[in-house]
N, C-alpha and C positions, 0 to 999 in steps of 0.2 A: 463418228465416233469423238472425233475429240468435242464435236458440240456436244455431244452426252455427257464426254465426262466434262466439262466446263459448265454445263448446266448444273449435275450431280453436286460439285464443288461449291457453286454459287446456292443451291440446296441443302447442304450441308453447313455452311455459314447463316444461312437464315433458320437455320433450326436446332444450330446448335445453344443449348442451354446455358443462361448467364447462370454467373453465381447465384443471385437471388432466389432461380427458380427451383434448382436443385433443393433435395430433402434432404435434412438435417438429419445426420447419422444417428443412431438411439445410442443411446448408451446400454454398449454390449453388456458387461457388467456391472452388477449391485456393488455398492462402496463395503471395502471391507474384503472385498474378493479379489483373488487375482488366477490368472490361468498360470501352470507350470508344466514343466515339459521332467521323464523319464522314464526308467525303464524300467521294466519287469525280472523281478528277482524271484518270485515264484508263486503259485496259485494253488490253493489245495481248498477245502470246503471248512467252512466257517462251522468254528466249535458253536456259534451263536448265528443263526443266519438270518433274526430278523432285525439282528443290528446291521446288517450289510444289504438292508434295500432289499429283502426279502429273494436277495440272488442266492444266496447257501453258499461264495467263495470269499474265500480271504484272500484277496491279492499284497502281495508288497512289494514297491517300488520305492527304487533307488531316486532322488529327484536331481537333478542336475544342480552340482555345484553342492551336495551332501557328502553325506558320508554315509549314513545309516539306511536302513528301509524303513518305509511308514508304508500306515497298511491302509487301504483308501475301500470307500465303496463302488459296490457296481452297480451297472442296473440290470433287469432282468431282462432285455434282449443278447445281450451280454454274458452268455456261457463258459463255461472250462473248456469246449472246445474252439473259444475263440481265442482267448488267454493265452500267450504261450511264455515261458520265459525266455528271455531277451527279446522281447514284442520293446520296440521304442510308442510310448502313449503320452496322450493327453489329460491333467488331472485338474482340478477347481478344486482353489482352498476356500472353502465355506468356514466363515468362523460358526455361522448358527447350525452344522450339521455335526457342531461333534455331539451333540446329545444323543447323534442316532448310532455313533461309535464312532466314527474318524470324521475330522473336517476336509481332510480330502477325497470328492469324487470323481469317477468315470469323464472324461469328456468325450473323448473318441481314440484312434488310432492314429499313428503317425504315419500317414502314408508318403509321403514326398520322392524318398530314398527308389522304390520301386518303380513310382510314378517317372521318375525321371530315366531308369533305366530302357525301359518301353520307348521310351518316346526316343534316346540315342540309338536303341537297336531300330527302332521304327524310319527313322532320320539315315541309319546307315544302311537298310538295305535299300530305302529309296535311291540313295545315291550310288549304291553299287551295282543295282539295275538297271536303271535310268537314266544315270550318269548326270552330264551336267539339265536336261532337262528335269530330272529328278531334284536336284539343287533348285531348282527354279522355280517347279513346283511348290516345296518347304518355303521359300521366299512368298512367292503371291498367298502361300495358308498363312504366314506369322503376319504379311499384310495384312490379309481380308479378315485377320483376328482382332489385330489391332484397331479395325475402322468400326467394329461391334462394338469394344471395350470401351472407346475413347469415344463415338459418337451414340449407335445407336442405343446402349443399355442407357449411357446419362439423357437423352431426347426423349425414350418414353419415360423413367423418371420421374423427367419434368413436366410432363403430358403431353408433349407434342403430340399435333396428330398422327397417328400409328401410321396410313395412309401412304405421307410424307415422307416419311421417317423410311419405311421400305422402300417405296422408289427410290428416292438418296440411295440407302443402302445397295442394293439391287443395282443401281448405274453403276456403283464403285467399287463393291467389292468384284464385280464380272470383267469390268474392265481390266483391272488390277490382278486378277488369279487368273484370265485367261491370256492377256498379253506379256504377262511376267513369264509366263509355260509354256506357251506357244508361237511365243513373238509375233511379232505383229506382220500381216499377210492377212491378202483378199479373204484365204480360205477360215484363217480366226477372226478374221469383221464375218463369213455368214455365220457362223457357228454363234456369235458374240450375239447378231439380230436374232437368232433363232432361240435365243434360251431366254433372249429380252421382249420378244412377243411367249414363249411359255410361261414365262413369271407373270405379265402381264393379265396371261389369261387365270392361271392361278389366283393373284391377286384379286380378280373381280369374282371367280368361285365363293374364295374365301369370306369375302364379305358378303357375298349375298349368305351362302353355306353355313353360318356361323349362327346369325340370328335366326336364320329361316329353321333351324335345328334347334333352338331355344339351348346353346350351350351357354353356359352361365359359368365364369374361371371362379367366381367365387366359393364355390364348392371346392375344389381345390386349397390344400393346405395350404401350399407357398404362394398361390393365389392371395388368399385371406390375408395373408404374414405381413402381405408386400403393400395392400392397400391400408394398412394397419400405419404403415413406417412411410409412407408414398401416395397421400389423398388424390394428388391430383394423377396419378394412371391410367391411361383408360384399360381395365383387365381386358374386353374386348378386344383392344389392339394392340394389345401385346401377344395373344391368340391368332390376331389374322398373321399380325410380320415373323411370327414363328414360324406359320405356316410357309411363307413366301421364302424364309430363308429357309428351311429344312428343305424345301424342293429345287433349290436353281442348281445346288449339287450335284442330282441325276441329274438334271433340265441338259447341264450343261454337261456330264458325263454323254448321253446322247446326239446330243446335238453337234460337238464336236469329231464322233464316229460317222454321223451323217455324212456331213461334209469332208472329210476325210474320204470317203467312200467316194460321194461324188468325184472329184480330183482324182482317183487312183485310177477311176471307170473312163471318165475322160480322157486321162494319158494314156490306155491301153485303147482306146477310139477314138482317136481326135476328132474324126466326122462321123461318125455319127448325131443326129438330129438331137434337138431337146426331148422334145416325148419319149423316144426310144431311152434317154440315157434318165429321166424321173423315173422310170416302169421299173426299170434294172436298180437302179438306186434304192426302190423304196422296196423290194426284196429283199433286199437286207432289212431295211427297214425296218420292216412287217421281222422281221426275226427278231430282232432288237427291241421291238414295244414286246413281243411276246413274252422275253426271256425278263425281261426290266420291269415289266405288270406286276408279275409273282414275285418277285426280288421288293420290292415297295414294300409289298402286303405283307410278307415275313417280317423284314426289317420292323415294323411297327409292330405285327403281333409279338416279338421276341420282346418291346418295351412295354408293353402291355399282360406279359405271360401274367403276373402272381393275379393281377385282377381278374383274368381271364379263369385262371385254376380257383380262382376261389368263386366266380360266377356257377363254375360246374360243383363245385363238393357240393352247391348248396343245389342240386340239380334244376336247374332254370330252364327254360325252354332256349333254343336259340334265337329265336323271335326278341327275347329278354334282353338281348344283349343291348338292341338297341335302343332300349329305357336308361340303360346307364347311363352317367356323365362322361366316365372315367373313357367309355370303350367308345361310345359316342363320339368325341373330341377326334379317337385313333382312327377311326372309322371316315371320318370326315377330312381330317388330315392324307389319309391314304386314299380317298378319291380323288380329291380337291388339287392333289401329286399327281394323280394318274391321268386322270383327261391333261393336266398340262402337258406333260411325256408325251401323251400320244399321239395330242395334236399337233404338238414342236415337230416331232421327227417329217411330215408331209411338207408343213412352212420351209422348213429348213432347209429341204430338198428340194423343193419350187426355187428357193433365193438363190440354192447354189447350182444348178439347172441356171438361172436366168443369168449368173453373172461366168456361168463357163460357154462360151463362144464356140459353135462348132471349127472346127478348122477343115480347108477343102481338102479331098484327098490330093496326093501330089502322083501323076502319074508316072510307074516304077515302082513303087510301095506297095508294102503286101497289103492283103484283102485284111479288112476289120476282120475281128475272130466275130464267129457264130453269134446267133443269140443263144444271153441263155433257156435253157428250157424251163418250161411253165411247172409252176411249183399248186401243188392242190390246196 
């Protein structure tokens, strides 16, 4: 693991984008415009809906640092049920928009406070239940997100090879997260090895499946916008790297559980042979496979629910789902992650069993427990 960590650090240094390789940040706002914040003081139907971007709303906002409220233009996607008195929002001052009724245009809601509260509640619950291990997990998560933000994203934006970036990211993220959360031990290293193997399978499958299934990221709005501002980006590489990063979380979950199962079974019956230990651990692993596979599937169904609903409204057949880019993308993600997960469990179990040497029975000690009953 020390060799993997050093190699990952060396890879990060090689792939780290230089200043001249990074895309130039685009100009966010036109000349004369500015972004401001304020609080909604009133929402009512507009007397002249045409002057308010066809939204039919008159929204009064007291801008920060001012006394009197001003009227703003809203967008059709935001209705009276979305805006309420007391909401904090962002507005854009656009002098040219004055001809349509108001120079202030609605931009977005300010979501910082509720999100901060959710993060604090999440952290408090994790620490209260898992205690020091929960605190270590939060620290590992923060470190992993820092790796993604400061290395993975700039490297991809600079056009670095996506496979190399994914390998380095997996090497660094897993070592930091797993050892920070679970401590340095043979058991943890076993799970880490199994996760690396599973991530390698996901990487290989994704590298084949993306071009084979003709996934074209340019059809995604975000991807299309990304290539306009960062022309060096390999869009299929971004898709591949995203699949790998999405898969390592669930992979690590099952490998940690499987390694712990092997250690606990060995502790309960130190003298049983490796073959018996493997068979017993795989009974646990099969249950984990069965539950985790549909967990992954429904997690991805949830992310694509709006698209699925739209397809169903248009009365497409089930077979037609595979022809839609957004749905095919989710299907590939699900299958690639699921295959890596299923294969990682027996591989992790085999590594754990190999590292757990049977201990000969000592005379006078109690007999080992009877074998578990066979499951259909």
